C-alpha positions in Angstrom: -12.9 -25.7 -12.9 -9.9 -24.0 -11.2 -9.1 -20.2 -11.3 -6.3 -20.9 -13.6 -8.8 -22.3 -16.2 -10.8 -19.0 -16.0 -7.9 -16.5 -16.1 -5.5 -16.8 -19.1 -2.3 -16.2 -17.2 -3.3 -18.3 -14.2 -4.4 -15.4 -12.0 -3.2 -12.2 -10.6 0.4 -11.4 -9.9 2.4 -9.9 -7.1 4.4 -6.7 -7.6 7.8 -7.4 -6.1 10.9 -5.3 -6.9 9.1 -3.5 -9.7 8.3 -6.8 -11.5 5.0 -8.7 -11.8 5.5 -12.3 -10.6 3.0 -15.1 -10.0 2.5 -16.0 -6.4 4.3 -19.1 -5.3 1.1 -20.2 -3.4 -1.0 -20.3 -6.5 -4.2 -18.3 -6.9 -7.2 -17.8 -4.6 -10.7 -16.6 -5.3 -12.0 -13.2 -4.0 -15.7 -13.2 -3.3 -18.4 -10.7 -2.4 -19.2 -11.5 1.2 -22.8 -10.5 0.8 -23.6 -12.7 -2.2 -20.7 -15.2 -2.5 -20.3 -14.1 -6.1 -16.8 -14.5 -7.4 -15.2 -11.1 -8.0 -11.9 -12.2 -9.3 -8.7 -14.0 -8.4 -5.6 -12.9 -6.5 -2.1 -14.3 -6.3 -1.4 -16.2 -3.1 2.0 -15.3 -1.8 4.1 -17.9 0.0 7.1 -17.5 2.4 9.5 -17.2 -0.6 7.4 -14.3 -2.0 7.5 -12.6 1.4 11.3 -12.9 1.6 11.6 -11.5 -1.9 9.3 -8.6 -1.1 11.2 -7.8 2.1 14.5 -7.9 0.2 13.2 -5.7 -2.6 11.9 -3.2 -0.1 15.2 -3.2 1.8 17.1 -2.6 -1.5 14.8 0.2 -2.5 15.2 1.8 1.0 18.9 1.6 0.8 19.5 2.6 -2.8 16.8 5.2 -3.6 16.0 8.7 -2.4 12.8 7.4 -0.6 14.6 7.0 2.7 16.7 10.2 2.5 14.5 12.8 0.8 11.3 13.8 2.7 10.3 16.1 -0.2 10.5 13.2 -2.7 8.5 11.0 -0.2 5.9 13.7 0.2 5.5 14.2 -3.6 5.1 10.4 -4.0 2.4 10.3 -1.3 0.5 13.2 -2.9 0.8 11.6 -6.3 -0.7 8.4 -5.0 -3.5 10.3 -3.2 -4.4 12.2 -6.4 -4.3 9.0 -8.5 -6.6 7.3 -6.0 -9.0 10.3 -5.9 -9.1 10.1 -9.7 -10.6 6.6 -9.4 -12.7 7.1 -6.3 -16.0 5.9 -7.7 -14.4 2.7 -9.1 -12.7 2.1 -5.7 -16.0 2.7 -3.9 -17.7 0.0 -5.9 -14.8 -2.4 -5.3 -14.8 -1.6 -1.6 -18.5 -2.3 -1.3 -18.3 -5.5 -3.3 -15.1 -6.9 -1.9 -15.2 -5.8 1.8 -18.9 -5.7 2.2 -18.7 -2.0 3.3 -21.9 -0.1 3.4 -21.9 2.8 0.9 -22.1 5.4 3.6 -18.9 4.2 5.2 -17.0 4.6 2.0 -17.2 8.4 2.4 -15.3 8.0 5.7 -13.2 5.3 7.2 -13.5 2.6 4.5 -12.2 4.7 1.6 -12.1 8.4 1.4 -10.7 8.9 4.9 -7.5 6.7 4.3 -7.1 8.3 0.8 -7.2 11.8 2.4 -4.8 10.7 5.1 -2.1 10.4 2.5 -2.0 14.2 2.4 -1.5 14.3 6.1 1.5 12.0 5.9 2.9 14.0 3.0 2.7 17.1 5.1 4.2 15.3 8.0 7.2 14.2 5.9 7.8 17.7 4.8 7.3 19.5 8.1 8.6 17.0 10.7 11.7 18.2 12.6 13.9 15.3 11.6 16.8 16.6 13.5 16.9 18.5 16.8 20.1 20.0 18.2 20.1 19.1 21.9 23.2 21.2 22.6 26.0 20.0 24.8 25.0 18.4 28.0 26.7 19.5 31.2 25.4 17.3 34.0 25.9 18.8 37.4 28.0 21.6 35.9 30.6 19.2 34.3 31.6 20.1 30.8 
């Protein structure tokens, strides 16, 4: 039996350019490394999927406020952090099962640390000196 027989739509999808698409490389099984138990299925991206994702990211960077508005970027990062915190216990169980992480590490570097770091990066986006006036150079007194 293949993963596509078990999952009605043939498996998970990739989110590229705001749209869910099946991976061009089919589907692969994700397993608990401690037990070998099948946890689920994931879309397997191929080179065409990678090219499409890069093109979508470039388009988003060039045509949205993400690249030009640090306040917007900070708000998005905080929104993501808060959403992840709202599902922390679910994410903890997934991290333990999928990555084989010991429960004690999920309160630090395997889960809560990276989620908390999103706040640091939001603060950085808002407070970083994006532009610095270096004045007019006058090497050896020449203006």
